[in-house]
BAFI-814136 format. One line per 4 residues: number of its first residue (from 1); their letters; for each residue x, y, z of N, C-alpha, C. Coordinates in steps of 0.001 Angstrom, whole numbers, plus 500000, padded with zeros to 6 digits. Layout:
% BAFI-814136
NUM) a) X Y Z X Y Z X Y Z  ...
END
This chain:
% BAFI-814136
1) mrar) 649300 310391 259026 650555 309729 259002 651657 310746 258451  651278 311325 257416 652233 312295 256714 652479 313456 257631  651507 313929 258384 651736 315048 259274 652753 314666 260378  652743 313442 260880 653782 312999 261813 655178 313047 261199
5) rali) 655304 312525 259988 656582 312482 259270 657132 313939 259147  656310 314859 258828 656756 316301 258681 657127 316908 260011  656524 316475 261131 656888 317027 262405 658228 316465 262958  658611 315259 262609 659849 314687 263087 661071 315513 262601
9) paav) 661243 315842 261308 662422 316680 260948 662386 318033 261571  661216 318665 261763 661132 319949 262466 661532 319862 263804  661155 318812 264509 661530 318597 265907 663055 318398 266048  663605 317581 265073 665079 317314 265124 665816 318624 264890
13) laat) 665356 319410 263930 666006 320699 263624 665937 321638 264838  664798 321701 265498 664670 322607 266616 665544 322104 267791  665582 320816 268071 666461 320284 269165 667895 320563 268820  668285 320416 267567 669763 320667 267220 670067 322084 267453
17) fftt) 669182 322964 267118 669408 324442 267271 669620 324792 268722  668594 324300 269578 668647 324704 270973 669842 324024 271681  670264 322860 271259 671460 322188 271802 672708 322944 271500  672869 323374 270245 674079 324151 269888 674106 325528 270487
21) atap) 672881 326118 270655 672862 327519 271163 673176 327521 272649  672910 326399 273382 673066 326480 274837 674224 325552 275261  674976 324998 274342 676052 324098 274752 677166 324857 275483  677791 324235 276459 678886 324947 277134 680065 325183 276219
25) aakd) 680679 326382 276322 681690 326748 275338 683028 326040 275559  683529 325972 276828 684799 325372 277121 684914 325059 278589  685983 324289 278908 686229 323918 280319 686410 325110 281167  687237 325991 280755 687515 327313 281518 686833 328417 280745
29) plri) 685566 328691 281136 684827 329783 280368 685479 331133 280664  685330 331977 279723 685798 333382 279891 684889 334080 280815  685574 334825 281737 684764 335492 282732 685348 336913 283190  684603 337599 283907 685056 338865 284415 685275 338585 285958
33) pqve) 686523 338593 286462 686736 338201 287816 686130 339231 288880  686178 340499 288625 685645 341466 289482 685478 342850 288769  684525 343582 289339 684261 344968 288758 684545 345975 289889  685401 346831 289569 685710 347925 290561 685124 349295 290124
37) tvvs) 684588 349994 291057 684011 351298 290827 684709 352357 291690  684923 353464 291146 685519 354573 291953 684673 355811 291646  684159 356393 292719 683314 357658 292604 684192 358791 292915  684249 359773 292028 684974 360972 292198 684065 362165 291857
41) grev) 683623 362783 292951 682667 363898 292674 681293 363228 292324  680820 363592 291131 679602 362930 290597 679897 361944 289540  681122 361654 289300 681538 360678 288260 681811 359367 288783  681321 358285 288031 681593 356889 288454 682490 356280 287366
45) rvet) 683687 355916 287853 684611 355243 286910 684548 353696 287135  684672 352985 286054 684483 351538 286052 685766 350891 285532  686255 349894 286183 687423 349131 285741 687190 347637 285989  687570 346823 284934 687531 345408 284956 688419 344881 283817
49) rlap) 688444 343503 283769 689221 342797 282729 688638 341440 282548  689092 340807 281433 688719 339415 281141 689684 338481 281736  689254 337374 282215 690107 336287 282693 689659 334982 282064  690604 334154 281570 692024 334281 281615 692648 335142 280563
53) glpp) 691942 335925 279890 692451 336732 278758 691491 336509 277501  691927 337062 276412 691141 336922 275173 691034 335473 274729  689873 334982 274234 689761 333664 273743 690622 333441 272464  690918 332199 272143 691813 331912 271060 691220 332413 269676
57) evra) 689957 332367 269500 689390 332819 268188 689590 334355 268030  689485 335102 269159 689717 336555 269073 691156 336845 268766  692100 336168 269444 693521 336315 269246 693856 335902 267800  693234 334846 267271 693489 334469 265846 693017 335506 264906
61) rlas) 691877 336109 265163 691403 337162 264287 692247 338347 264339  692804 338717 265479 693715 339824 265587 694963 339548 264890  695535 338414 264994 696756 337985 264390 696661 337946 262837  695451 337643 262362 695210 337577 260860 695228 338949 260200
65) glpt) 695132 340004 260982 695130 341359 260461 693723 341978 260263  692684 341230 260535 691304 341776 260448 691035 342667 261613  690239 343735 261298 689798 344559 262453 689025 343784 263484  689435 343898 264755 688896 343102 265824 688258 344017 266846
69) tvtw) 686921 343785 267177 686207 344682 268140 685713 343867 269273  685946 344433 270525 685398 343893 271717 684536 344935 272329  683317 344565 272789 682365 345527 273304 682068 345231 274790  682205 346227 275558 681939 346211 277053 680594 346852 277279
73) evrl) 679653 346115 277778 678281 346651 278157 678284 346992 279587  677996 348225 280042 678033 348602 281430 676681 349248 281797  676160 348818 282956 674892 349261 283466 674971 349741 284883  674284 350849 285152 674205 351405 286537 672769 351135 286936
77) svsr) 672613 350554 288131 671366 350185 288605 671249 350541 290123  669954 350714 290570 669699 350816 291971 669506 349367 292462  670290 349043 293483 670240 347695 294033 668978 347487 294907  668249 346505 294652 667038 346154 295454 667207 344692 296028
81) rkww) 666755 344530 297221 666909 343273 297862 665843 342306 297428  664566 342742 297245 663465 341789 297010 662891 341957 295629  663581 342636 294719 663074 342728 293392 664262 342965 292502  664021 342943 291170 665088 343133 290209 665706 344541 290423
85) dgle) 666989 344618 290076 667699 345974 290159 667015 346935 289216  666860 348136 289612 666219 349211 288775 667349 349881 287865  667235 349590 286575 668196 350143 285627 668073 351689 285524  669208 352392 285746 669264 353870 285739 669944 354383 284428
89) derr) 670940 353728 284015 671732 354211 282844 672567 353007 282342  672904 353127 281046 673725 352139 280470 674702 352705 279477  675876 352140 279342 676893 352587 278312 677459 351380 277531  677972 351754 276297 678547 350698 275477 680008 351246 275094
93) ydvt) 680994 350459 275516 682408 350854 275287 682937 349857 274254  683359 350339 273023 683866 349535 272045 685348 349841 271856  686173 348754 271692 687561 348849 271430 687816 348075 270169  688422 348759 269101 688690 348088 267865 690168 348158 267627
97) atyr) 690778 347056 267352 692305 346971 267020 692400 346514 265620  693148 347292 264844 693412 347070 263456 694936 347051 263114  695404 345949 262554 696793 345812 262201 697089 346633 261007  698214 347411 261099 698669 348270 259960 699993 347622 259438
101) pmrd) 699987 346911 258323 701138 346184 257876 702312 347042 257413  701969 348224 256890 703105 349071 256400 703946 349573 257497  703375 349789 258695 704152 350180 259848 704418 349115 260893  703739 347972 260753 703929 346818 261608 703554 347196 263050
105) dyal) 702307 347863 263178 701799 348208 264481 700289 348101 264450  699639 348428 265539 698150 348249 265628 697548 349680 266006  696502 349955 265292 695759 351235 265657 694608 350778 266547  694463 351466 267634 693329 351155 268649 692382 352357 268562
109) errl) 691136 351967 268388 690100 353037 268314 689094 352749 269471  688905 353703 270385 688070 353571 271494 686784 354434 271387  685613 353846 271596 684370 354548 271400 683487 354324 272624  682765 355335 273058 681793 355253 274101 680435 355644 273506
113) dgrl) 679481 354707 273509 678189 354913 272948 678329 355400 271427  679215 354867 270726 679390 355199 269335 680225 356423 269010  680551 357261 270059 681317 358403 269872 682764 358132 270077  683572 358595 269157 685014 358326 269230 685655 359037 270434
117) letv) 686301 358366 271344 687059 358833 272417 688427 359137 272072  689175 358170 271418 690551 358384 271072 690983 357328 270137  692019 357629 269399 692709 356687 268496 694153 356701 268837  694758 355559 269211 696154 355499 269596 696783 354396 268770
121) vvag) 698123 354366 268717 698841 353425 268060 699743 352677 269073  699710 351297 269076 700543 350566 269902 701425 349691 269048  702604 349395 269661 703729 348726 268904 703441 347263 268549  702827 346474 269460 702751 345066 269253 701378 344456 269502
125) reea) 701221 343206 269151 699931 342493 269319 699635 342299 270770  700596 342096 271613 700368 341899 273016 699643 343125 273672  700158 344313 273289 699528 345517 273803 698119 345667 273269  697877 345299 272065 696562 345407 271464 695602 344407 272177
129) eral) 696105 343187 272554 695331 342175 273248 694976 342749 274623  695848 343382 275352 695605 343913 276698 694571 345026 276578  694646 345864 275525 693633 346894 275390 692245 346317 275087  692183 345232 274333 690877 344651 274082 690350 343949 275258
133) galp) 691171 343400 276125 690723 342551 277191 690566 343246 278532  690539 344595 278493 690387 345323 279809 689509 346549 279551  688744 346886 280619 687965 348153 280678 688744 348963 281623  689391 349990 281123 690134 350865 282023 689369 351677 282889
137) glpc) 689874 352425 283835 689039 353286 284710 688283 354291 283948  687280 353900 283174 686617 354724 282314 685451 355479 282997  685387 356768 282848 684261 357530 283474 683021 357225 282684  682144 356397 283221 680906 355913 282570 679691 356647 282892
141) ftlg) 679521 357061 284137 678266 357655 284571 678454 358940 285385  677563 359878 285222 677478 361091 285985 676234 360986 286877  676412 361006 288209 675366 360793 289180 674522 362068 289382  673185 361957 289482 672362 363094 289773 671809 363023 291194
145) shla) 671118 364071 291546 670605 364137 292975 669571 363049 293232  668888 362625 292221 667855 361624 292429 668500 360195 292880  669828 360055 292746 670505 358823 293193 671197 358991 294523  671217 360161 295121 671862 360372 296394 671256 359523 297518
149) grpl) 672171 358831 298218 671755 357961 299267 671194 356662 298919  671058 356373 297645 670455 355056 297311 671521 354062 297052  671252 352737 297287 672320 351760 297038 672414 351467 295531  673595 351682 295052 673851 351555 293614 674785 350355 293266
153) vvrv) 674724 349870 292128 675561 348703 291651 675753 348877 290193  676965 348432 289730 677328 348486 288329 677492 347050 287892  676898 346786 286714 676961 345374 286072 677693 345537 284768  678585 344574 284483 679367 344620 283271 679386 343226 282607
157) rcvy) 679349 343258 281273 679606 342041 280512 680382 342383 279293  680998 341367 278672 681883 341623 277515 681358 340793 276372  681181 341433 275238 680818 340767 273947 682043 340705 273110  682557 339513 272826 683824 339376 272207 683812 338643 270802
161) gtgm) 682532 338326 270387 682417 337679 269053 681043 337532 268589  680873 337539 267298 679534 337318 266694 679692 336158 265692  678556 335573 265330 678502 334565 264359 677115 334245 263928  676985 333073 263197 675724 332654 262708 675415 331187 263072
165) algf) 674210 330892 263566 673881 329560 263779 672901 329100 262665  673104 327934 262186 672327 327398 261079 672306 328276 259866  673310 329138 259731 673469 329906 258537 672667 331149 258512  671705 331405 259367 670822 332563 259313 670474 333134 260687
169) vptr) 670779 332526 261836 670471 332993 263092 671726 333717 263753  671630 335036 263905 672781 335747 264469 673001 335336 265949  674259 335075 266323 674606 334831 267711 675714 335725 268152  675855 335824 269474 676922 336625 270081 677619 335829 271115
173) smtg) 678967 335882 271136 679749 335240 272189 680048 336276 273263  679727 335926 274532 679849 336983 275621 679981 336306 276921  680513 337043 277863 680607 336616 279278 679235 336802 279954  679114 336296 281092 677984 336569 281916 678146 337930 282574
177) wrrs) 677015 338455 283129 677076 339749 283820 677832 339577 285148  678622 340574 285429 679399 340600 286763 678977 341884 287473  678734 341793 288792 678256 342948 289551 679377 343514 290400  679350 344781 290544 680356 345463 291511 679796 345358 292906
181) pvfs) 680545 345621 293865 679994 345766 295272 679038 346946 295298  678018 346865 296171 677059 347925 296321 677742 349098 296910  677423 350338 296375 677971 351583 296934 676787 352598 296974  677019 353650 297684 676029 354720 297601 676803 356075 297418
185) wtae) 676064 357117 297095 676692 358379 296798 675920 359503 297486  676657 360453 298022 676062 361614 298614 676572 362811 297830  676000 363999 298088 676493 365165 297456 677966 365423 297737  678522 364891 298864 679926 365063 299204 680819 364034 298534
189) gaap) 680304 362913 298026 681043 361906 297386 680526 360510 297681  681460 359523 297602 681101 358091 297741 680952 357770 299258  680077 356848 299552 679877 356334 300894 679934 354794 300862  680558 354182 301898 680726 352681 301825 679411 351987 301925
END
């Protein structure tokens, strides 16, 4: 009898955890409307953005003056019809905006795979929000001869927040994965 009493709180705790972890976030979920790829020589540039824009909690964090980071995860895969896509390479693009109260502007720090690409200063919070909510035409991948003529696809998702569930389980707020149209590459360049 005591064993059953001990199982009931554990079951309630587990049900609460899984319900909060999988609950829908909002009526209009944050999403990536489309992923555009441009192949120039051997280089693949990726461009996308968040829709309908940054969520309120990220905008509130940015307005509070705290450093705010948005991470874009980008993957290059070989597209397969009857099996999972074959992962070839992946990149992580981080944008951090920090308010500088002495100058009343924002410092933007852009990193690719942890390496600093650039640091720029923008005048207002709207510009900082645009920089956080978009992946510019960033050169993400360099194609090799082993990928020539193969159907390729780029997948992107955005991680825009972290938190804790039940006080000790780390969670991440993110969009779903969005795929680009399938493209192929030859030694001469991109092919439709």
